[in-house]
Residue frames as a rotation matrix with the C-alpha (Angstrom) as fourth column:
LYS 1
-0.386 0.915 -0.113 131.87
0.899 0.401 0.176 88.22
0.206 -0.034 -0.978 84.45
SER 2
-0.777 0.168 0.606 129.50
-0.074 -0.981 0.178 91.21
0.625 0.093 0.775 84.37
TYR 3
-0.525 0.598 -0.606 127.25
0.848 0.303 -0.435 91.96
-0.077 -0.742 -0.666 87.32
SER 4
-0.995 0.013 0.094 126.06
-0.003 -0.995 0.104 95.32
0.095 0.103 0.990 86.03
THR 5
-0.299 0.954 0.007 122.40
-0.097 -0.038 0.995 94.37
0.949 0.297 0.104 85.65
GLY 6
0.247 0.383 -0.890 122.13
0.771 0.478 0.420 93.05
0.586 -0.790 -0.178 89.22
LEU 7
-0.502 -0.512 -0.697 124.14
0.833 -0.503 -0.231 95.88
-0.232 -0.697 0.679 90.74
GLU 8
-0.898 0.246 0.364 122.31
-0.033 -0.864 0.503 98.52
0.438 0.440 0.784 88.72
ALA 9
0.066 0.983 -0.173 119.01
0.123 0.164 0.979 97.12
0.990 -0.086 -0.110 90.02
LEU 10
0.035 -0.130 -0.991 120.39
0.960 0.280 -0.003 96.95
0.278 -0.951 0.135 93.57
PHE 11
-0.663 -0.414 -0.624 121.28
0.602 -0.790 -0.116 100.64
-0.445 -0.453 0.773 93.52
ASP 12
-0.472 0.619 0.628 118.24
0.504 -0.395 0.768 101.75
0.723 0.679 -0.126 91.54
ARG 13
-0.629 0.253 0.735 116.16
-0.522 -0.838 -0.158 104.41
0.576 -0.483 0.659 93.24
GLU 14
0.372 0.832 0.411 113.68
-0.911 0.241 0.336 101.75
0.181 -0.499 0.847 94.36
GLY 15
0.128 -0.425 -0.896 116.21
-0.189 0.877 -0.443 98.92
0.974 0.226 0.032 94.76
GLU 16
0.560 0.090 -0.824 117.20
0.632 0.596 0.495 97.05
0.536 -0.798 0.277 97.87
ALA 17
-0.533 -0.833 -0.150 119.88
0.754 -0.387 -0.530 99.58
0.384 -0.396 0.834 98.79
SER 18
-0.601 0.369 0.709 117.27
-0.332 -0.922 0.198 102.33
0.727 -0.116 0.676 99.17
THR 19
0.533 0.794 -0.294 115.11
-0.086 0.396 0.914 99.98
0.842 -0.462 0.279 101.25
ILE 20
0.155 -0.584 -0.797 118.06
0.901 0.414 -0.128 99.32
0.405 -0.698 0.591 103.55
LYS 21
-0.804 -0.447 0.392 118.73
0.308 -0.877 -0.368 103.07
0.508 -0.175 0.843 103.82
ALA 22
-0.094 0.865 0.493 115.08
-0.481 -0.473 0.738 103.66
0.871 -0.168 0.461 104.77
ALA 23
0.630 0.319 -0.708 115.19
0.346 0.701 0.623 100.86
0.696 -0.638 0.331 107.36
ALA 24
-0.314 -0.859 -0.404 118.27
0.826 -0.038 -0.562 102.44
0.468 -0.510 0.722 108.95
ARG 25
-0.589 0.115 0.800 116.26
-0.149 -0.988 0.032 105.57
0.794 -0.100 0.600 109.74
HIS 26
0.315 0.853 0.417 113.95
-0.701 -0.087 0.708 103.85
0.640 -0.515 0.570 112.19
LYS 27
-0.868 -0.455 0.197 114.42
-0.453 0.565 -0.690 102.04
0.202 -0.688 -0.697 115.45
LEU 28
-0.404 0.762 -0.506 111.77
0.072 0.578 0.813 99.34
0.912 0.292 -0.288 115.57
THR 29
-0.448 0.235 -0.862 111.40
0.880 0.286 -0.379 99.45
0.158 -0.929 -0.335 119.34
ASP 30
-0.863 0.122 -0.490 110.64
0.050 -0.945 -0.324 103.19
-0.503 -0.304 0.809 119.17
VAL 31
-0.711 0.634 -0.305 108.07
-0.525 -0.190 0.830 102.68
0.468 0.750 0.468 116.41
ILE 32
-0.341 0.574 -0.745 106.39
0.500 0.781 0.373 99.92
0.796 -0.245 -0.553 118.43
GLU 33
-0.629 0.055 -0.775 106.36
0.735 -0.282 -0.616 102.12
-0.253 -0.958 0.137 121.53
GLU 34
-0.899 0.293 -0.326 104.83
-0.351 -0.926 0.138 105.01
-0.261 0.238 0.935 119.58
CYS 35
-0.519 0.734 -0.439 102.16
-0.263 0.351 0.899 102.73
0.813 0.582 0.011 118.11
ASP 36
-0.385 0.343 -0.857 101.37
0.798 0.590 -0.123 101.36
0.464 -0.731 -0.501 121.57
ASN 37
-0.816 0.049 -0.576 101.02
0.336 -0.771 -0.541 104.92
-0.470 -0.635 0.613 122.89
PHE 38
-0.782 0.561 -0.272 98.61
-0.593 -0.536 0.601 105.84
0.191 0.631 0.752 120.08
LEU 39
-0.382 0.642 -0.665 96.59
0.165 0.755 0.634 102.70
0.909 0.133 -0.394 120.72
SER 40
-0.551 0.117 -0.826 96.43
0.833 0.134 -0.537 103.40
0.048 -0.984 -0.171 124.44
GLN 41
-0.882 0.207 -0.423 95.32
-0.107 -0.963 -0.248 106.99
-0.458 -0.173 0.872 123.86
GLY 42
-0.668 0.651 -0.360 92.73
-0.500 -0.035 0.865 105.90
0.551 0.758 0.349 121.31
ARG 43
-0.348 0.523 -0.778 91.29
0.539 0.791 0.291 103.32
0.767 -0.318 -0.557 123.66
GLN 44
-0.685 0.062 -0.726 91.19
0.653 -0.390 -0.649 105.86
-0.323 -0.919 0.226 126.50
PHE 45
-0.873 0.385 -0.299 89.39
-0.462 -0.849 0.255 108.36
-0.156 0.360 0.920 124.26
ALA 46
-0.506 0.703 -0.501 86.90
-0.195 0.472 0.860 105.72
0.840 0.532 -0.102 123.15
THR 47
-0.402 0.317 -0.859 86.21
0.826 0.530 -0.191 104.71
0.395 -0.787 -0.474 126.74
ALA 48
-0.816 0.046 -0.577 85.85
0.320 -0.795 -0.516 108.33
-0.482 -0.605 0.633 127.89
VAL 49
-0.796 0.538 -0.277 83.47
-0.581 -0.552 0.598 109.17
0.169 0.637 0.752 125.06
GLN 50
-0.378 0.671 -0.637 81.35
0.142 0.723 0.676 106.06
0.915 0.165 -0.369 125.68
GLU 51
-0.443 0.156 -0.883 81.17
0.888 0.212 -0.408 106.76
0.124 -0.965 -0.233 129.41
ALA 52
-0.992 0.045 -0.121 80.11
-0.028 -0.989 -0.143 110.36
-0.127 -0.139 0.982 128.81
GLU 53
-0.415 0.890 0.191 76.66
0.815 0.457 -0.358 109.14
-0.406 0.008 -0.914 127.74
ASP 54
-0.197 0.294 -0.935 76.23
-0.295 -0.928 -0.229 112.13
-0.935 0.230 0.270 125.49
GLU 55
0.573 0.513 0.639 74.31
0.414 0.492 -0.766 111.49
-0.707 0.704 0.070 122.28
GLY 56
0.898 -0.261 -0.353 76.44
-0.431 -0.681 -0.592 114.03
-0.086 0.684 -0.724 120.44
LEU 57
-0.054 -0.988 0.146 79.55
-0.942 0.099 0.320 112.07
-0.331 -0.121 -0.936 121.36
ALA 58
0.393 0.271 0.879 78.10
-0.145 0.962 -0.232 108.70
-0.908 -0.036 0.417 120.31
ASP 59
0.999 -0.052 -0.003 79.08
0.001 0.081 -0.997 109.34
0.052 0.995 0.081 116.68
HIS 60
0.372 -0.921 0.117 82.58
-0.856 -0.389 -0.341 110.21
0.359 0.026 -0.933 117.81
ALA 61
0.094 -0.295 0.951 82.86
-0.671 0.687 0.280 106.98
-0.736 -0.664 -0.134 119.79
GLN 62
0.785 0.249 0.567 82.09
0.210 0.754 -0.623 105.01
-0.582 0.608 0.540 116.63
ARG 63
0.879 -0.477 -0.013 84.63
-0.220 -0.380 -0.898 107.01
0.424 0.792 -0.439 114.62
ILE 64
0.170 -0.838 0.518 87.32
-0.984 -0.112 0.141 106.56
-0.060 -0.534 -0.844 117.27
SER 65
0.303 0.007 0.953 86.68
-0.257 0.963 0.075 102.81
-0.918 -0.268 0.293 117.24
GLU 66
0.961 0.073 0.266 87.03
0.234 0.293 -0.927 102.81
-0.146 0.953 0.264 113.45
LEU 67
0.623 -0.777 0.092 90.38
-0.593 -0.546 -0.592 104.59
0.510 0.314 -0.801 113.79
ILE 68
0.209 -0.530 0.822 91.65
-0.837 0.337 0.430 102.16
-0.505 -0.778 -0.373 116.39
ALA 69
0.825 0.197 0.530 91.25
0.009 0.932 -0.361 99.13
-0.565 0.303 0.767 114.08
PRO 70
0.819 -0.574 0.015 94.01
0.031 0.018 -0.999 100.18
0.573 0.819 0.032 111.64
LEU 71
0.173 -0.768 0.616 96.31
-0.915 -0.358 -0.189 100.90
0.365 -0.531 -0.765 114.59
GLU 72
0.406 0.026 0.914 95.68
-0.573 0.786 0.232 97.41
-0.712 -0.618 0.334 115.92
ALA 73
0.967 -0.069 0.245 96.45
0.232 0.633 -0.738 95.98
-0.104 0.771 0.629 112.47
LEU 74
0.540 -0.815 0.209 99.63
-0.417 -0.475 -0.775 98.07
0.731 0.332 -0.596 112.36
ARG 75
0.174 -0.465 0.868 100.63
-0.972 0.062 0.228 96.80
-0.160 -0.883 -0.441 115.79
ASN 76
0.724 0.116 0.680 100.14
-0.094 0.993 -0.069 93.22
-0.683 -0.014 0.730 114.64
ASP 77
0.896 -0.426 0.128 102.29
0.181 0.086 -0.980 93.93
0.406 0.901 0.154 111.58
LEU 78
0.325 -0.801 0.502 104.97
-0.774 -0.530 -0.346 95.44
0.543 -0.277 -0.793 113.81
SER 79
0.389 -0.140 0.910 104.93
-0.681 0.622 0.387 92.34
-0.620 -0.771 0.147 116.01
GLU 80
0.896 -0.050 0.441 105.44
0.303 0.794 -0.527 90.21
-0.323 0.606 0.727 112.90
LEU 81
0.699 -0.678 0.229 108.25
-0.153 -0.455 -0.877 92.51
0.699 0.578 -0.422 111.76
GLU 82
0.276 -0.581 0.766 109.89
-0.961 -0.182 0.208 92.21
0.019 -0.793 -0.608 115.17
ARG 83
0.612 0.005 0.791 109.67
-0.206 0.966 0.153 88.42
-0.763 -0.257 0.593 114.96
ARG 84
0.912 -0.266 0.313 111.20
0.392 0.335 -0.857 88.46
0.123 0.904 0.410 111.48
TYR 85
0.512 -0.774 0.374 114.01
-0.619 -0.634 -0.464 90.75
0.596 0.006 -0.803 112.64
GLN 86
0.351 -0.347 0.870 114.75
-0.753 0.447 0.483 88.17
-0.556 -0.825 -0.105 115.34
GLN 87
0.806 -0.024 0.591 114.99
0.292 0.884 -0.364 85.56
-0.514 0.466 0.720 112.58
VAL 88
0.790 -0.572 0.218 117.40
-0.029 -0.391 -0.920 87.79
0.612 0.721 -0.326 110.65
GLY 89
0.340 -0.657 0.673 119.46
-0.931 -0.338 0.141 88.09
0.135 -0.674 -0.726 113.82
ASP 90
0.535 -0.106 0.838 119.47
-0.274 0.916 0.291 84.31
-0.799 -0.386 0.461 114.19
TRP 91
0.925 -0.156 0.346 120.53
0.379 0.413 -0.828 83.92
-0.014 0.897 0.441 110.56
PHE 92
0.499 -0.771 0.394 123.42
-0.265 -0.569 -0.778 86.36
0.825 0.284 -0.488 111.08
ALA 93
0.191 -0.386 -0.902 124.27
0.734 0.667 -0.129 84.51
0.652 -0.638 0.411 114.31
MET 94
-0.285 -0.228 0.931 123.76
-0.280 -0.909 -0.308 87.61
0.917 -0.348 0.195 116.42
ASP 95
0.741 0.667 -0.072 122.36
-0.145 0.265 0.953 85.52
0.655 -0.696 0.293 119.25
GLY 96
0.312 -0.718 -0.623 125.84
0.856 0.497 -0.144 84.97
0.413 -0.488 0.769 120.66
ARG 97
-0.491 -0.472 0.732 126.24
0.183 -0.877 -0.443 88.68
0.852 -0.084 0.517 121.33
ALA 98
-0.867 0.152 -0.474 125.44
0.466 -0.087 -0.880 90.13
-0.175 -0.985 0.005 124.71
LYS 99
-0.037 0.861 -0.507 122.91
0.095 -0.502 -0.859 92.41
-0.995 -0.080 -0.064 123.10
ARG 100
-0.029 0.108 0.994 121.55
0.977 0.214 0.005 92.39
-0.212 0.971 -0.112 119.57
PRO 101
-0.954 -0.270 -0.129 121.92
0.233 -0.941 0.247 95.65
-0.188 0.206 0.960 117.70
SER 102
-0.078 0.944 -0.320 118.77
-0.001 -0.321 -0.947 97.68
-0.997 -0.073 0.026 117.30
THR 103
0.468 0.342 0.815 117.22
0.750 0.335 -0.571 97.71
-0.468 0.878 -0.100 113.86
ASP 104
0.990 -0.101 -0.099 118.58
-0.135 -0.876 -0.463 101.17
-0.040 0.472 -0.881 113.07
GLU 105
0.221 -0.967 0.127 122.12
-0.702 -0.067 0.709 100.11
-0.677 -0.246 -0.694 114.04
PHE 106
-0.057 -0.193 0.980 121.91
0.307 0.930 0.201 96.87
-0.950 0.313 0.006 112.08
PHE 107
0.605 0.379 0.700 120.56
0.759 -0.010 -0.651 98.49
-0.240 0.925 -0.294 108.90
ASN 108
0.869 -0.403 -0.286 122.91
-0.415 -0.910 0.022 101.46
-0.269 0.100 -0.958 109.25
THR 109
-0.081 -0.912 0.403 125.82
-0.329 0.406 0.853 99.00
-0.941 -0.063 -0.333 109.11
TRP 110
-0.002 0.168 0.986 124.31
0.757 0.644 -0.109 97.46
-0.654 0.746 -0.128 105.98
ASP 111
0.927 0.376 0.022 123.70
0.312 -0.733 -0.604 100.92
-0.210 0.567 -0.797 104.50
LYS 112
0.455 -0.844 -0.284 127.37
-0.651 -0.533 0.541 101.82
-0.608 -0.061 -0.792 104.96
PHE 113
-0.306 -0.529 0.792 128.37
0.134 0.799 0.586 98.51
-0.943 0.285 -0.173 103.38
MET 114
0.390 0.543 0.744 126.06
0.820 0.164 -0.549 99.16
-0.419 0.824 -0.381 100.42
ALA 115
0.930 -0.105 -0.351 127.51
-0.192 -0.956 -0.222 102.67
-0.313 0.274 -0.909 100.02
ASP 116
-0.019 -0.997 0.074 131.01
-0.545 0.073 0.835 101.17
-0.838 -0.025 -0.545 99.89
VAL 117
-0.225 0.010 0.974 129.91
0.582 0.803 0.126 98.62
-0.781 0.596 -0.186 97.31
LYS 118
0.781 0.578 0.236 128.27
0.548 -0.453 -0.703 101.34
-0.299 0.679 -0.671 95.23
GLN 119
0.660 -0.611 -0.436 131.40
-0.554 -0.789 0.267 103.47
-0.507 0.065 -0.859 95.37
SER 120
-0.337 -0.802 0.494 133.57
-0.212 0.575 0.790 100.52
-0.917 0.161 -0.364 94.35
TYR 121
0.097 0.472 0.876 131.18
0.783 0.507 -0.360 99.69
-0.615 0.721 -0.320 91.55
SER 122
0.943 0.243 -0.228 131.30
0.091 -0.846 -0.526 103.29
-0.320 0.475 -0.819 90.31
VAL 123
0.185 -0.958 -0.218 135.10
-0.684 -0.285 0.672 103.22
-0.706 0.025 -0.708 90.31
LEU 124
-0.389 -0.292 0.874 135.05
0.249 0.880 0.405 99.91
-0.887 0.375 -0.270 88.44
LYS 125
0.542 0.671 0.507 132.62
0.708 -0.039 -0.705 101.28
-0.453 0.741 -0.496 85.84
GLU 126
0.852 -0.270 -0.448 134.75
-0.365 -0.920 -0.140 104.38
-0.374 0.283 -0.883 85.34
ARG 127
-0.167 -0.960 0.223 137.89
-0.484 0.277 0.830 102.29
-0.859 0.031 -0.511 84.99
LYS 128
-0.183 0.188 0.965 136.18
0.633 0.773 -0.030 100.09
-0.752 0.606 -0.261 82.42
ARG 129
0.849 0.528 0.026 134.92
0.389 -0.591 -0.706 103.17
-0.357 0.610 -0.707 80.55
GLN 130
0.504 -0.750 -0.429 138.44
-0.653 -0.656 0.380 104.60
-0.566 0.089 -0.819 80.47
GLU 131
-0.396 -0.643 0.656 139.82
-0.060 0.731 0.680 101.29
-0.916 0.230 -0.328 79.18
GLU 132
0.220 0.572 0.790 137.24
0.804 0.353 -0.479 101.18
-0.553 0.740 -0.382 76.40
LEU 133
0.942 0.088 -0.324 137.96
-0.049 -0.918 -0.394 104.78
-0.332 0.387 -0.860 75.48
SER 134
0.090 -0.991 -0.103 141.68
-0.643 -0.136 0.754 104.05
-0.761 -0.001 -0.649 75.40
MET 135
-0.344 -0.168 0.924 141.11
0.393 0.868 0.304 100.99
-0.853 0.468 -0.232 73.20
ARG 136
0.665 0.650 0.368 138.98
0.632 -0.228 -0.740 103.03
-0.397 0.725 -0.562 70.76
ARG 137
0.748 -0.452 -0.486 141.68
-0.481 -0.874 0.073 105.66
-0.458 0.179 -0.871 70.55
SER 138
-0.288 -0.916 0.277 144.37
-0.440 0.384 0.812 103.07
-0.850 0.112 -0.514 69.87
ASN 139
-0.121 0.331 0.936 142.17
0.680 0.714 -0.165 101.33
-0.723 0.617 -0.311 67.26
SER 140
0.868 0.496 -0.030 141.41
0.336 -0.631 -0.699 104.63
-0.365 0.597 -0.714 65.51
ARG 141
0.388 -0.811 -0.438 145.14
-0.629 -0.580 0.518 105.41
-0.674 0.074 -0.735 65.19
ARG 142
-0.341 -0.534 0.774 145.77
0.129 0.789 0.601 102.25
-0.931 0.305 -0.200 63.18
């Protein structure tokens, strides 16, 4: 049975393997913490500018508020991502462990697995290519 189409797509530049590699680069808890820090700073700036009662700063207060909204949306998305990662952990039965692996550890393990699969697939393709080449040579000698 040939799996080349599925495996080729899996290892394509924009396939799932590259998504897993990208996920392994980030620790979700750190990203959430950084987003929370930006939100906190933004809110503090907005409050400070509003309390300054300076007409020149009023425009800045509005702009800061406009910049906070996408951060709040991002934070909501990160909360949803965290919830979905918990579901992935449940699916992989990681709840029995003393501590679940962080997202970067979990996806790094998957990335290593995908690299091993890709290497095995490359060896298999080369072996098949060599077999076909050998068969052509033997057929051409007849």
